[in-house]
C-alpha positions as CSV (number, residue, x, y, z in Angstrom):
1,X,0.0,0.0,0.0
2,X,1.2,3.5,-0.9
3,X,0.7,5.9,2.1
4,X,1.1,9.6,2.3
5,X,1.7,11.3,5.7
6,X,1.3,15.0,6.2
7,X,3.4,16.3,9.0
8,X,7.0,15.6,10.1
9,X,6.6,15.9,13.8
10,X,7.4,12.9,16.1
11,X,3.9,11.4,15.6
12,X,4.0,11.5,11.8
13,X,7.5,10.1,11.8
14,X,6.6,7.3,14.2
15,X,3.6,6.3,12.1
16,X,5.8,6.4,9.0
17,X,8.4,4.3,10.7
18,X,6.0,1.7,11.9
19,X,4.2,1.5,8.5
20,X,7.4,1.2,6.6
21,X,8.4,-1.8,8.7
22,X,5.3,-3.6,7.3
23,X,6.1,-5.5,4.1
24,X,4.4,-4.1,1.1
25,X,4.0,-0.5,2.3
26,X,5.6,2.5,0.7
27,X,5.5,5.6,2.8
28,X,6.0,9.2,1.6
29,X,6.0,11.8,4.4
30,X,5.4,15.5,3.4
31,X,6.8,18.2,5.7
32,X,6.2,21.9,5.0
33,X,9.3,23.1,6.8
34,X,12.9,22.6,5.7
35,X,13.5,19.9,8.4
36,X,11.4,17.7,10.6
37,X,10.2,18.5,14.1
38,X,10.5,22.3,14.1
39,X,7.3,23.0,15.9
40,X,5.6,21.1,18.9
41,X,7.9,18.0,18.7
42,X,11.2,20.0,18.7
43,X,10.1,22.6,21.2
44,X,8.9,20.6,24.2
45,X,10.9,20.1,27.4
46,X,12.0,16.6,26.6
47,X,10.2,14.8,29.4
48,X,9.2,11.1,29.2
49,X,5.7,11.0,30.7
50,X,4.6,7.6,32.1
51,X,0.8,8.2,32.4
52,X,0.5,9.5,36.0
53,X,-2.6,11.6,36.0
54,X,-4.5,10.7,32.8
55,X,-8.0,9.4,33.1
56,X,-7.9,5.6,33.5
57,X,-9.0,3.8,30.4
58,X,-8.4,6.9,28.2
59,X,-6.2,6.7,25.1
60,X,-3.7,9.0,26.9
61,X,-3.4,6.6,29.8
62,X,-3.1,3.5,27.7
63,X,-0.7,4.9,25.1
64,X,1.5,6.8,27.5
65,X,2.1,3.7,29.7
66,X,3.0,1.6,26.7
67,X,4.6,4.4,24.8
68,X,7.3,5.2,27.4
69,X,8.4,1.6,27.4
70,X,8.6,1.6,23.6
71,X,10.4,5.0,23.6
72,X,13.0,3.8,26.2
73,X,13.6,0.6,24.2
74,X,14.0,2.6,21.0
75,X,16.5,4.9,22.6
76,X,18.5,2.0,24.0
77,X,18.6,0.2,20.7
78,X,19.6,3.3,18.8
79,X,22.0,4.9,21.4
80,X,19.8,8.0,21.9
81,X,20.5,10.0,25.0
82,X,17.9,9.5,27.7
83,X,17.7,9.1,31.5
84,X,15.0,7.7,33.8
85,X,15.6,10.2,36.6
86,X,12.1,10.2,38.1
87,X,10.1,13.2,39.2
88,X,8.4,14.5,42.3
89,X,4.9,16.0,42.3
90,X,4.3,18.4,45.2
91,X,1.2,19.7,47.1
92,X,1.2,23.0,49.0
93,X,-2.2,23.1,50.7
94,X,-5.1,20.9,51.8
95,X,-6.9,21.0,48.4
96,X,-3.7,20.2,46.6
97,X,-3.0,17.3,49.0
98,X,-6.5,15.9,48.1
99,X,-5.6,16.2,44.4
100,X,-2.2,14.6,45.0
101,X,-3.9,11.7,46.8
102,X,-6.2,11.3,43.8
103,X,-3.3,11.4,41.3
104,X,-1.6,8.6,43.3
105,X,-4.8,6.5,42.9
106,X,-5.0,7.3,39.2
107,X,-1.3,6.4,38.7
108,X,-1.9,3.0,40.4
109,X,-4.9,2.3,38.2
110,X,-2.9,3.1,35.1
111,X,-0.3,0.5,36.1
112,X,2.6,2.7,37.3
113,X,5.2,1.1,39.5
114,X,7.1,2.5,42.5
115,X,4.9,5.4,43.3
116,X,5.7,6.6,46.8
117,X,4.9,9.5,49.1
118,X,8.1,10.9,50.5
119,X,8.7,11.9,54.0
120,X,10.2,15.4,54.6
121,X,13.6,13.9,55.1
122,X,13.4,11.8,51.9
123,X,12.3,14.9,50.0
124,X,15.2,16.9,51.3
125,X,17.7,14.2,50.2
126,X,16.3,14.2,46.7
127,X,15.4,17.9,46.2
128,X,16.8,19.9,49.2
129,X,15.4,23.3,48.0
130,X,11.8,22.2,47.3
131,X,9.0,23.3,49.6
132,X,6.0,21.0,50.0
133,X,3.4,19.9,52.5
134,X,3.3,16.5,50.7
135,X,5.2,15.0,47.8
136,X,4.9,12.0,45.5
137,X,7.8,10.3,43.9
138,X,7.2,9.0,40.3
139,X,10.3,7.0,39.6
140,X,9.4,5.9,36.0
141,X,9.5,9.3,34.4
142,X,12.6,10.7,32.7
143,X,14.1,12.9,30.1
144,X,15.1,12.3,26.5
145,X,16.6,13.9,23.4
146,X,13.5,14.0,21.2
147,X,15.3,15.7,18.4
148,X,17.7,12.8,18.3
149,X,14.7,10.4,18.3
150,X,13.2,12.2,15.3
151,X,16.5,12.2,13.3
152,X,16.7,8.5,13.9
153,X,13.1,7.9,12.8
154,X,13.7,10.0,9.7
155,X,16.8,8.0,8.9
156,X,15.1,4.6,9.4
157,X,12.1,5.5,7.3
158,X,14.5,6.1,4.4
159,X,16.6,3.0,5.1
160,X,13.5,0.9,5.0
161,X,12.4,2.3,1.6
162,X,10.3,5.2,2.5
163,X,10.8,8.8,1.5
164,X,10.6,12.2,3.1
165,X,9.8,15.4,1.2
166,X,10.8,18.5,3.0
167,X,9.6,22.1,2.1
168,X,6.5,20.4,0.8
169,X,3.3,22.2,1.8
170,X,0.2,20.3,0.7
171,X,-2.0,22.7,-1.3
172,X,-4.7,20.3,-2.4
173,X,-5.5,16.7,-3.0
174,X,-7.6,15.0,-5.6
175,X,-9.5,11.7,-5.3
176,X,-9.5,9.5,-8.4
177,X,-11.2,6.1,-8.1
178,X,-10.0,5.7,-4.4
179,X,-6.6,7.0,-5.3
180,X,-5.2,10.2,-3.8
181,X,-3.2,12.7,-5.9
182,X,-1.3,15.4,-4.0
183,X,-0.3,18.8,-5.4
184,X,-0.8,17.7,-9.1
185,X,1.9,15.2,-8.6
186,X,1.8,12.1,-10.9
187,X,2.3,9.9,-7.8
188,X,-0.8,8.4,-6.3
189,X,-1.6,7.1,-2.9
190,X,-4.0,4.5,-1.4
191,X,-4.2,6.3,2.0
192,X,-3.4,9.7,3.5
193,X,-2.7,10.3,7.2
194,X,-2.9,13.8,8.6
195,X,-0.4,14.4,11.4
196,X,-0.1,18.2,11.0
197,X,-0.4,19.1,14.7
198,X,-1.1,22.8,15.1
199,X,-2.7,22.7,11.6
200,X,-4.6,19.4,12.0
201,X,-8.1,20.8,12.0
202,X,-7.4,23.1,9.1
203,X,-5.9,20.2,7.1
204,X,-9.0,18.2,7.9
205,X,-11.3,20.9,6.6
206,X,-9.3,21.5,3.5
207,X,-9.0,17.8,2.6
208,X,-12.4,16.5,3.5
209,X,-14.4,19.7,2.7
210,X,-16.3,19.0,5.9
211,X,-17.0,21.1,9.0
212,X,-14.3,20.6,11.7
213,X,-15.6,18.5,14.6
214,X,-13.4,20.5,17.0
215,X,-11.0,23.4,16.6
216,X,-7.3,23.8,17.5
217,X,-6.6,26.8,19.7
218,X,-2.8,27.5,20.2
219,X,-1.5,28.1,23.7
220,X,2.1,29.3,23.9
221,X,4.2,27.9,26.7
222,X,7.2,30.1,27.7
223,X,10.2,28.9,29.6
224,X,13.0,30.5,31.6
225,X,16.4,28.9,32.0
226,X,18.3,28.7,35.2
227,X,21.8,30.3,35.4
228,X,24.8,28.1,35.9
229,X,25.0,29.0,39.6
230,X,21.3,28.2,40.1
231,X,21.3,24.7,38.6
232,X,22.0,23.3,42.1
233,X,18.4,24.2,43.0
234,X,17.1,21.4,40.8
235,X,18.3,17.8,40.7
236,X,15.6,16.1,38.6
237,X,12.0,16.9,37.6
238,X,9.8,18.9,40.0
239,X,6.1,19.4,39.3
240,X,3.1,21.0,41.1
241,X,0.1,18.7,41.4
242,X,-1.8,20.9,38.9
243,X,-5.4,21.7,38.4
244,X,-7.4,18.6,37.1
245,X,-9.7,21.0,35.2
246,X,-6.9,21.7,32.7
247,X,-4.4,19.6,30.7
248,X,-1.6,22.2,31.3
249,X,0.9,20.9,33.9
250,X,1.7,24.3,35.5
251,X,5.0,25.9,36.0
252,X,7.5,23.2,36.9
253,X,11.3,22.6,36.9
254,X,13.0,20.3,34.4
255,X,16.4,18.8,34.2
256,X,17.2,18.8,30.5
257,X,19.1,16.0,28.8
258,X,21.9,18.4,28.0
259,X,22.3,19.2,31.7
260,X,20.5,22.6,31.6
261,X,17.6,23.4,33.9
262,X,14.4,25.0,32.8
263,X,11.4,26.4,34.6
264,X,8.0,26.7,32.9
265,X,5.8,26.7,31.0
266,X,2.9,29.0,31.4
267,X,-0.1,28.6,29.1
268,X,-0.8,31.8,27.2
269,X,-3.2,32.2,24.3
270,X,-1.0,32.5,21.2
271,X,-1.8,35.1,18.5
272,X,-0.6,32.8,15.8
273,X,-0.7,29.0,15.5
274,X,3.0,28.9,15.2
275,X,3.7,32.0,17.2
276,X,6.5,31.8,19.6
277,X,6.4,35.3,21.0
278,X,3.9,38.1,21.7
279,X,5.0,39.8,18.4
280,X,4.1,36.8,16.2
281,X,0.6,37.7,15.0
282,X,-1.7,36.3,12.3
283,X,-5.0,38.2,12.0
284,X,-6.6,35.4,9.9
285,X,-5.6,32.7,12.4
286,X,-6.8,34.8,15.4
287,X,-10.1,35.5,13.7
288,X,-10.5,31.8,13.1
289,X,-10.6,30.9,16.8
290,X,-11.7,34.2,18.3
291,X,-15.0,33.9,16.4
292,X,-15.4,30.2,17.4
293,X,-18.2,29.7,19.9
294,X,-16.2,27.0,21.7
295,X,-13.3,29.3,22.3
296,X,-15.6,32.1,23.6
297,X,-17.3,29.7,26.0
298,X,-14.0,28.6,27.2
299,X,-12.8,32.1,27.9
300,X,-16.1,32.9,29.6
301,X,-15.7,29.9,32.0
302,X,-12.0,30.4,32.6
303,X,-11.4,34.2,32.4
304,X,-9.4,34.5,35.6
305,X,-7.2,31.5,34.7
306,X,-6.4,33.1,31.3
307,X,-5.6,36.5,32.8
308,X,-3.4,34.9,35.4
309,X,-1.4,33.0,32.8
310,X,-1.1,36.1,30.6
311,X,0.4,38.1,33.4
312,X,3.3,35.6,33.6
313,X,4.0,36.4,29.9
314,X,4.1,40.1,30.5
315,X,5.8,40.2,33.9
316,X,8.9,38.2,34.9
317,X,7.9,38.8,38.6
318,X,4.6,37.1,38.0
319,X,6.3,34.1,36.5
320,X,8.9,34.0,39.3
321,X,6.2,34.0,41.9
322,X,4.7,30.8,40.5
323,X,8.1,29.2,40.4
324,X,8.9,30.3,44.0
325,X,5.9,28.3,45.2
326,X,8.0,25.2,44.5
327,X,11.5,26.6,45.3
328,X,11.2,29.6,47.6
329,X,15.0,30.4,47.3
330,X,14.8,31.1,43.6
331,X,15.6,34.7,42.8
332,X,15.0,36.9,39.7
333,X,18.7,36.9,38.8
334,X,18.7,33.1,38.8
335,X,16.5,32.8,35.7
336,X,16.7,34.3,32.2
337,X,14.4,34.0,29.1
338,X,14.5,30.7,27.4
339,X,12.6,29.0,24.5
340,X,8.9,28.8,23.9
341,X,6.6,26.2,22.3
342,X,3.0,26.2,21.2
343,X,0.6,23.5,22.3
344,X,-2.2,22.5,19.9
345,X,-5.2,22.3,22.2
346,X,-8.5,21.1,20.8
347,X,-11.6,22.8,22.1
348,X,-15.1,21.4,21.6
349,X,-18.0,23.5,20.5
350,X,-19.4,23.5,24.1
351,X,-16.2,25.3,25.3
352,X,-14.7,22.2,27.0
353,X,-11.1,21.3,26.4
354,X,-10.7,18.0,24.5
355,X,-8.6,16.1,27.0
356,X,-7.8,12.9,25.1
357,X,-6.3,12.0,21.8
358,X,-8.7,12.1,18.8
359,X,-8.4,10.1,15.6
360,X,-11.0,10.1,12.8
361,X,-11.1,8.2,9.5
362,X,-12.9,9.6,6.5
363,X,-12.8,7.2,3.6
364,X,-9.2,6.8,2.6
365,X,-8.0,9.6,5.0
366,X,-7.0,9.3,8.6
367,X,-6.9,12.5,10.7
368,X,-5.1,12.8,14.1
369,X,-7.1,15.8,15.2
370,X,-5.8,16.1,18.8
371,X,-2.4,14.8,19.8
372,X,-1.1,17.1,22.6
373,X,1.2,16.0,25.4
374,X,2.1,13.1,26.1
375,X,2.1,12.5,22.3
376,X,5.9,12.7,22.1
377,X,6.3,10.0,24.7
378,X,3.5,7.9,23.3
379,X,4.3,8.5,19.6
380,X,5.4,4.9,18.9
381,X,2.4,3.6,20.8
382,X,0.1,6.0,18.9
383,X,1.5,4.6,15.7
384,X,0.5,1.1,16.7
385,X,-2.9,2.3,17.7
386,X,-3.6,4.0,14.4
387,X,-2.3,1.1,12.4
388,X,-4.2,-1.6,14.3
389,X,-7.5,0.4,14.5
390,X,-7.7,2.4,11.4
391,X,-5.6,0.7,8.7
392,X,-5.3,-3.1,9.2
């Protein structure tokens, strides 16, 4: 079978890799940028998520638990830098303690191993600068070089007979007797898979000519980096327990695979789908979601949350205050502006955030309409799921 994949992020590459391993398949992956993984996949914090707080039975829970095992195995086999360093999740008040206890139960249901509440002395040994009323150790989480993973997937797709076309923006497709022609190319395909991330819903609309069942709204996540002298404040991964209403993980500290330390991200409405600063603006893209009833309902329900997050983008002091909840000794001079990424967050027409992965098949097209975190960790498992449930 000849298969076209739109999108060279880690999910598109993983699906292409897994499909190319199956005898008789010929994969062609189209990526609009000059190299793979320039957006969500190459701009995340490099964390391996093991499925701690995802709703039991959800695709996120199932595919993250299996996906981290596959990703670790892939990294070991291909000598890709990674480390299972574990993380701690901390609670600061009675409500957060209740949420943390619930997260522990969810993690157990999802099959995580080694979850353990730490005593104050155990916490101080692991992360001496962290302040917490209660803390949970999640030993199976880690960090990885996702750019290295993507380069390896790209190489292996080619080695197994597939091809990758860079700087190839899909303008249109044409169906001819169950065959798909792309951009007036003579080549034809039996199946097309949309893995275009931040553009997934627009790609769906353009290719199917149907109304989008949900809409992607971009949320920018900004990070600060810790100075060399401040790296001692963070040994591994340190997370707040978070608000279960939102899929955003909250400002947290990350040990990077290159030895750096990051703190972030916030969750700020982006003014462009691929907008990595406040000066990146697209009027047409903003109009697309600002006029969307689901977005307006979301803002109405969560106005204070949105304003609070926006303040952390405008004011370093506001960002610092959130970080100091976890590490009170952190000072303004300990952090400086770092990278930013944009999360493709699907919002339903009723204003609710779509919390799980979403895959739809329309005739000979498969569309991954929602694949936010932990999609990078779960990418190889997502590939298996798509192949088993929508192709074979």
